[in-house]
C-alpha positions as CSV (number, residue, x, y, z in Angstrom):
1,M,18.2,-93.6,-0.2
2,R,15.0,-93.1,1.8
3,I,14.8,-96.0,4.2
4,L,12.0,-97.2,6.5
5,V,13.4,-99.1,9.5
6,T,10.8,-100.8,11.7
7,G,11.1,-101.3,15.5
8,I,13.7,-98.7,16.4
9,S,13.6,-99.6,20.0
10,S,15.7,-102.7,19.3
11,S,19.5,-102.5,19.5
12,L,19.8,-103.9,15.9
13,A,17.4,-101.2,14.5
14,V,19.3,-98.4,16.3
15,C,22.6,-99.7,14.8
16,V,21.0,-99.8,11.3
17,C,19.6,-96.3,11.7
18,K,23.0,-94.9,12.9
19,L,24.9,-96.5,10.1
20,A,22.3,-95.3,7.5
21,K,22.6,-91.8,8.8
22,E,26.4,-92.0,8.5
23,K,25.9,-92.9,4.9
24,S,23.7,-89.8,4.5
25,H,20.5,-91.8,3.9
26,Y,17.1,-90.4,5.0
27,V,15.8,-92.6,7.8
28,I,12.2,-93.1,8.8
29,G,11.7,-95.1,12.0
30,T,8.7,-96.8,13.4
31,T,7.9,-97.3,17.1
32,R,4.9,-98.7,19.0
33,R,5.7,-96.5,21.9
34,P,4.3,-93.0,22.5
35,I,6.2,-90.4,20.4
36,D,5.3,-87.4,22.5
37,A,8.9,-87.1,23.8
38,G,10.1,-86.5,20.2
39,K,12.2,-88.4,17.8
40,P,15.7,-89.7,18.5
41,D,18.6,-88.1,16.6
42,F,19.3,-91.3,14.6
43,V,16.1,-90.9,12.5
44,D,14.8,-88.1,10.4
45,K,11.2,-89.0,10.9
46,L,9.3,-91.1,13.5
47,I,6.0,-92.9,12.9
48,Y,3.8,-94.8,15.3
49,L,3.3,-98.4,14.0
50,D,2.0,-101.3,16.1
51,L,2.2,-104.7,14.3
52,L,-0.8,-105.9,16.4
53,N,-2.9,-103.0,15.1
54,E,-3.6,-103.2,11.4
55,V,-5.1,-99.7,11.3
56,S,-1.7,-98.2,12.4
57,F,-0.2,-99.3,9.0
58,R,-2.1,-96.3,7.5
59,N,0.4,-94.0,9.3
60,L,2.9,-94.9,6.6
61,T,2.3,-92.2,4.0
62,D,5.7,-91.6,2.4
63,D,5.3,-92.5,-1.3
64,D,8.9,-92.2,-2.3
65,L,10.5,-95.0,-0.2
66,D,13.5,-96.7,-1.6
67,A,13.7,-99.6,0.8
68,V,12.2,-101.1,4.0
69,I,14.3,-102.8,6.6
70,H,11.8,-104.8,8.7
71,I,13.2,-105.6,12.1
72,A,10.1,-105.2,14.3
73,G,8.4,-108.3,15.7
74,L,7.5,-110.2,18.9
75,S,10.0,-112.6,20.3
76,Y,7.7,-113.9,23.0
77,G,4.0,-113.8,23.9
78,S,0.9,-115.7,23.1
79,V,0.7,-117.9,20.0
80,S,-1.9,-115.6,18.5
81,D,0.1,-112.4,19.2
82,L,3.3,-113.9,17.8
83,M,1.6,-115.0,14.6
84,K,-0.3,-111.7,14.2
85,A,2.6,-109.4,14.9
86,T,5.5,-111.3,13.4
87,G,3.7,-113.2,10.7
88,L,0.7,-111.2,9.6
89,G,2.4,-107.9,10.5
90,T,5.0,-108.6,7.8
91,Y,2.2,-109.3,5.3
92,Y,0.4,-106.0,6.2
93,L,3.6,-104.0,6.1
94,L,4.5,-105.4,2.7
95,R,1.0,-104.6,1.3
96,R,1.2,-101.1,2.6
97,V,4.7,-100.3,1.2
98,E,3.6,-101.8,-2.1
99,E,0.9,-99.2,-2.2
100,L,3.6,-96.6,-1.6
101,N,5.8,-97.9,-4.4
102,A,8.7,-99.0,-2.3
103,R,11.5,-100.6,-4.3
104,A,13.0,-103.1,-1.8
105,F,11.9,-105.0,1.3
106,V,14.6,-106.5,3.6
107,H,13.2,-108.8,6.3
108,V,15.1,-109.9,9.4
109,S,14.1,-113.5,10.1
110,G,15.9,-116.0,12.3
111,I,17.5,-119.4,12.3
112,S,14.5,-120.4,14.4
113,A,12.5,-120.4,11.2
114,F,14.3,-123.7,10.3
115,G,12.6,-125.4,13.2
116,I,14.3,-128.1,15.2
117,I,17.6,-129.0,13.6
118,N,19.4,-132.1,14.7
119,G,23.0,-131.8,13.4
120,G,24.7,-131.0,10.1
121,T,24.9,-127.7,8.4
122,V,22.0,-125.4,7.6
123,N,21.7,-123.4,4.3
124,S,18.9,-121.9,2.3
125,E,17.8,-125.3,1.1
126,T,17.4,-126.9,4.6
127,R,13.8,-128.1,5.0
128,V,11.7,-126.5,7.7
129,S,10.6,-128.9,10.4
130,Y,8.5,-129.0,13.6
131,Q,9.2,-125.9,15.7
132,T,8.2,-123.3,18.3
133,P,5.4,-120.8,17.8
134,Y,8.1,-118.1,17.4
135,G,9.8,-120.0,14.7
136,V,6.4,-120.7,13.0
137,A,5.7,-117.0,13.0
138,K,9.0,-116.2,11.4
139,W,8.5,-118.9,8.8
140,A,5.0,-117.5,8.1
141,A,6.4,-114.1,7.5
142,E,8.9,-115.6,5.0
143,T,6.1,-117.5,3.3
144,Y,4.1,-114.3,2.8
145,L,7.1,-112.6,1.2
146,A,7.9,-115.6,-1.0
147,E,4.4,-115.9,-2.4
148,N,3.9,-112.2,-3.1
149,N,3.9,-111.3,-6.8
150,G,4.1,-107.6,-6.3
151,S,6.7,-105.1,-7.7
152,V,8.8,-104.9,-4.5
153,K,12.0,-106.9,-4.4
154,R,12.2,-109.0,-1.3
155,V,14.8,-110.9,0.7
156,S,14.8,-112.5,4.2
157,V,18.0,-112.8,6.3
158,R,17.9,-115.7,8.8
159,S,20.0,-114.5,11.7
160,P,21.5,-116.6,14.5
161,A,22.3,-115.1,18.0
162,I,22.9,-111.4,17.7
163,V,25.5,-110.0,20.0
164,G,26.5,-106.4,20.6
165,S,25.3,-103.6,22.8
166,V,22.5,-105.6,24.4
167,T,22.8,-109.1,25.8
168,A,19.8,-110.8,24.3
169,P,18.1,-113.9,25.9
170,H,19.6,-116.4,23.4
171,F,22.0,-119.2,24.3
172,L,25.1,-117.0,24.5
173,G,23.2,-114.2,26.3
174,Q,21.9,-116.6,28.9
175,L,25.4,-118.1,29.4
176,V,27.0,-114.7,29.8
177,R,24.4,-113.7,32.4
178,K,25.1,-116.9,34.4
179,L,28.8,-116.2,34.2
180,I,28.4,-112.5,35.3
181,N,26.1,-113.6,38.1
182,Q,28.8,-116.1,39.3
183,E,26.4,-119.0,39.4
184,S,28.2,-121.9,41.1
185,K,28.0,-124.2,38.1
186,V,27.0,-124.0,34.4
187,L,26.2,-127.1,32.4
188,L,27.1,-127.1,28.7
189,K,27.1,-129.6,25.8
190,H,29.3,-130.4,22.8
191,P,32.7,-128.9,23.7
192,R,34.4,-129.9,20.4
193,F,31.6,-128.7,18.1
194,L,32.8,-126.0,15.7
195,F,30.6,-123.1,16.5
196,N,29.7,-120.2,14.2
197,N,26.1,-119.5,15.3
198,L,26.4,-115.8,16.1
199,I,26.7,-112.5,14.4
200,H,27.6,-109.0,15.7
201,E,24.8,-106.4,15.3
202,Q,27.1,-104.1,13.3
203,D,27.9,-106.9,10.7
204,L,24.2,-107.7,10.4
205,A,23.2,-104.0,10.2
206,L,25.8,-103.4,7.4
207,Y,24.5,-106.4,5.5
208,L,20.9,-105.2,5.8
209,L,21.8,-101.8,4.4
210,W,23.8,-103.4,1.6
211,L,20.8,-105.6,0.7
212,A,18.5,-102.6,0.7
213,D,20.5,-101.3,-2.2
214,N,21.3,-104.6,-3.8
215,T,18.2,-106.7,-3.3
216,P,18.1,-109.9,-5.3
217,D,15.6,-110.0,-8.2
218,R,14.0,-113.2,-6.9
219,Y,13.0,-113.8,-3.3
220,C,15.3,-115.8,-1.1
221,C,16.0,-116.3,2.6
222,V,19.6,-116.6,3.5
223,P,21.2,-117.7,6.8
224,V,24.1,-115.6,8.1
225,G,26.6,-116.1,10.9
226,A,30.3,-115.8,11.7
227,S,33.2,-117.2,9.8
228,E,36.2,-119.3,10.9
229,A,34.3,-121.5,13.4
230,I,36.1,-122.5,16.6
231,P,35.3,-125.3,19.1
232,L,32.5,-124.3,21.5
233,V,34.9,-125.0,24.5
234,D,37.1,-122.1,23.2
235,V,34.1,-119.8,22.9
236,V,33.1,-120.6,26.5
237,S,36.7,-120.2,27.7
238,F,36.9,-116.8,26.2
239,L,33.6,-115.7,27.9
240,V,34.8,-117.2,31.2
241,N,37.9,-115.1,31.0
242,V,36.1,-111.9,30.1
243,T,33.5,-112.2,32.9
244,R,36.1,-113.5,35.4
245,Y,33.9,-116.4,36.2
246,R,35.0,-118.4,39.3
247,G,32.5,-121.2,39.2
248,V,32.5,-124.6,37.5
249,V,31.9,-125.3,33.9
250,E,30.7,-128.8,33.4
251,W,30.3,-130.5,30.0
252,V,27.6,-133.1,29.9
253,A,26.5,-135.7,27.3
254,S,23.6,-135.0,25.0
255,S,21.6,-137.0,22.4
256,E,21.0,-133.8,20.4
257,E,23.3,-132.8,17.6
258,P,24.4,-129.2,17.1
259,F,24.4,-127.5,13.7
260,S,26.6,-125.0,12.0
261,I,25.7,-122.4,9.4
262,D,26.7,-122.4,5.8
263,L,27.5,-118.8,4.8
264,S,28.2,-119.4,1.1
265,E,24.9,-118.1,-0.3
266,A,24.9,-115.0,1.9
267,Q,28.6,-114.3,0.8
268,H,27.5,-114.7,-2.8
269,L,24.9,-112.0,-2.1
270,G,27.5,-109.6,-0.6
271,F,27.7,-110.7,3.0
272,K,31.1,-110.0,4.6
273,P,31.3,-112.0,7.9
274,S,33.6,-111.5,10.8
275,S,35.3,-114.5,12.3
276,V,33.9,-116.0,15.5
277,L,36.9,-114.7,17.5
278,E,36.6,-111.2,16.1
279,T,32.9,-111.2,16.9
280,L,33.5,-112.3,20.5
281,E,36.1,-109.7,21.0
282,R,33.9,-106.9,19.8
283,W,31.0,-108.2,21.9
284,A,33.3,-108.3,25.0
285,F,33.6,-104.5,24.8
286,S,29.9,-104.2,25.3
287,I,29.7,-106.8,28.1
288,D,31.9,-104.9,30.6
289,P,34.5,-102.4,29.6
290,A,36.4,-103.1,32.8
291,D,37.0,-106.7,31.8
292,L,39.0,-106.2,28.6
293,R,42.2,-108.2,29.4
294,F,42.8,-110.5,26.5
295,K,45.9,-112.7,26.6
């Protein structure tokens, strides 16, 4: 396949590109950074594309694309920039690749598109509620894809916390940074909650590539995560051991209710999740190779 992967500066996009190259696909990457230094070896072609610059979409000229895996977007910034880049940027990209007769469009969204969730289990039917500007922008992107009547098959994947080669600033990433920095105390909630709100970047990358070749006929947005949920206290204990944290972990009461992720629809659409424990163990190798003493 000829695959366009947006935002190749992200860890997930790099993982997608490398796996695609291993499968002998032709990979076109996009970046908003200067490309004078040349293209990285995990793409066959590099294109400048800035989601905040509508004119830059004209740089996409390949008219024989099989699929687009859209990962680029802003995770922070002003409300207008978030909506323009993450929301409208998706719309402009879809319109452009339609002109180029692409076959499939796989969009990386996020659990944040659900908005504020107070307990229970989320699935593709969970109603969107009040949320942050980032979540609104992700939801807007999904809406543009859902309402499009063009020839390109489309699907959105709502991802939870992504773990892997880069420790991102999500809940688990923030926790690991506190543990590594040996903060004197960390405060946490819901120790007995069965947690599956994470995914390893390689699992997500493999699924995105699978969807690129097996895109559903009708648009849908599916949440993904890890299987075989375990109590959050066990997740934290694992990370405490890996980082050799010597401070205090204090569990405090909360009026908010956590939520888990229903993987059934994604599994019906070909998703093969790793367990929470498997995901944590693979992540640990990226946190600090010197701290791999699992008992």
